[in-house]
N, C-alpha and C positions, 0 to 999 in steps of 0.2 A: 504493499500500499504506499501511498504517497508520504506518509509520516515516517515509515520505516526507512524509505530511500533518502529522505531528508536528513534523517539522523545519521545514516551511513555516510552521506556526502559530508556532513559537517564533521564526522568522526575523523576522516582521513585528511581533512583540512584543505583539500584541493577545489572544493566547491564544484566538482564535475560529477554529474550523474552518469556519464558514459563509462567510467572505469569501476562501476559497481557491479558489473556483470562479468563473470568468468566465461571466456570464450573457448577455452580448452583446459582439460584436466586429464592428464595421462602419465603413465610410467614410460620413461624413455631412457633405456639402458639402466643405469643404477641411480636415476634421479626421478623424483616426482615433479612434474612440470605443471604449473598453474599459469594460465595466460589470461590477460585482460588487455584493455586498450592501453595500459602503460607499459606493456612488455610481458616478459616471461620470468616467473620466479622458479628457480630450480632448488629443490630440496633433496639432499642426498637420502637415499632410503635408509641408510645406516643411521641417520639422525632421527628416524621416525621410530619410536618405541611401539610395542604392541600396547593395546589398551589393557593396562594392568589395574585399572580402577577397581576398587571393591565397593560394596554397597554404602560404606561409611564415607566415601569420597564423592558419591554422586549426589548432588543437591536435588531436592524435590522441586518440581516446577512452581508449586504453590504451597509453601509450608503451612501446615495446619495442625490442630490438636486432634489427632485421630481417636484418642481413647478417653477424652474428657478430663484428663488429670490436670489441665491448666498449663501444660508445657507444649510448645509448638515443636513439631517434628520437622526438622529442616532437611535431613538426608534420607535417602531410600532405606538405609539400615535403621534409622530411627523409627521409620513408620513400619518396617517389618517387625521390629521388636516390640512395638506397641500394639500391633494388630494381632500377633501370635497369641498373646494370652487371652484376647477376646474370643478369637475363633476356636482355640483349644478348650476353653471352659465349656462351650456349648457341646463339643464333641465328646466330652469326658462324662457327661451324664446320660444315663440310659435306664430304661424300665426292664427289669428281668421279665421272664415269661410268667404268665398267669399261674397262680398257685392256689390249689384248694385248700382252705383252712376249715377243719371241722369245728363248728360252733354249736354243735347239738347238745353239749353238756357243759356245765359250769366247771371251772377248775383253771389251774395253771398248767401251761404246755410249752413246749419248745419246738422250734422249727429251724433246720439248717438252710437258711436262704441260699447260701452259696451252692450247697449240693443240689437244691431244687433247680438252680440256674444251670448247673453242669449237666444234670440229668436230662434236661430239655434241649439245651443249646448243643450239648455234646453229641446227641443222637436224634436229630430231628426225623420226623415221620417221612418227610418228602422234601426234596429240593428241586430247583429248576434244572433243566438240561445243562449238563457241563459243570455244575456247581459241586464243590467238594462235598463229601459225605457229612462232614462236621462244620458247625460254625465256629469261627475262632472265638476262643475264651480267654478271660483273664485268669491269673492265679488268685487264689483266695486272699493273699496279702497285698494284692494290687488294687483292691477295692475298699472304699468306704460304703457303709450300709446305712440306709435311712428308711424310716416309716414316716411318710409325709401326711398320711391320714389314716385313721382307723375309727370306725364307727363307734363313738363314745357310749351308744346305748347298748352296744354288745360287748366291747373290750374295754378293759380298765386301762385306759391309755396312760395313766400316772404310774402304773407299775411295769409298763413295757420296758424292755431293755434289749440292746443287741451288742454282742461282744465284738472284738476286732476281727473275728474269724466269720462273722456273718450269722451267728447263732441267735435267733430271735426268741425271747422268753416273752410270753403274753398270757393274760388271764381273761377267760370268758366269764363275764358277769351276768349275762342274760342272753337268751337265744333271740336271733332276729325274728321279727314278726312275720316276715314273708319268705324266710329261708335264704335270704341274700343279706349279706353285710359287706361293706367295703373296708379293704385295708390296702393302701397304696404303698408300694415299696420302690425305692430308687436306689440305684448303684451309681457311684461316682469313682472314676478311675483316679488313683492317687497321682 
């Protein structure tokens, strides 16, 4: 655009717009030659290094705060480092398979959430064509275990506990009125 050309003309100090366009750009022997209306610039190829820039050396076009922490990310590396935790957090949370919990009688019970996960994900009933026979799983100690909701009319949520290995201890205090009660379990990859 006209503003960019005017800026380039002013920058080289000759006030000529005719030398702002390269007319030839090629390798000739051991030199890179760049030609415009002022002549030919020869640059020895040995003087041209490979692009050894790393992400921390490449500036972002428009520095912004990508993660909302109040700091502006100015380089590509800054952006990558601040986006990675955001995207990895979402990918680390998942629901285990549905698990039937017997709530037909009152009492305190235990359930190995990890083993239920392995039993179902480790040997699925069927997979799509070409899929491996087992779904990839995490080791027991690679996970955090949570109950995000349990029907308080059925379960004594105040006495629930989960140990570091995924063993859930729970108390049924009343039977569900319609034979259904909810308990939501979430796994988070450490």
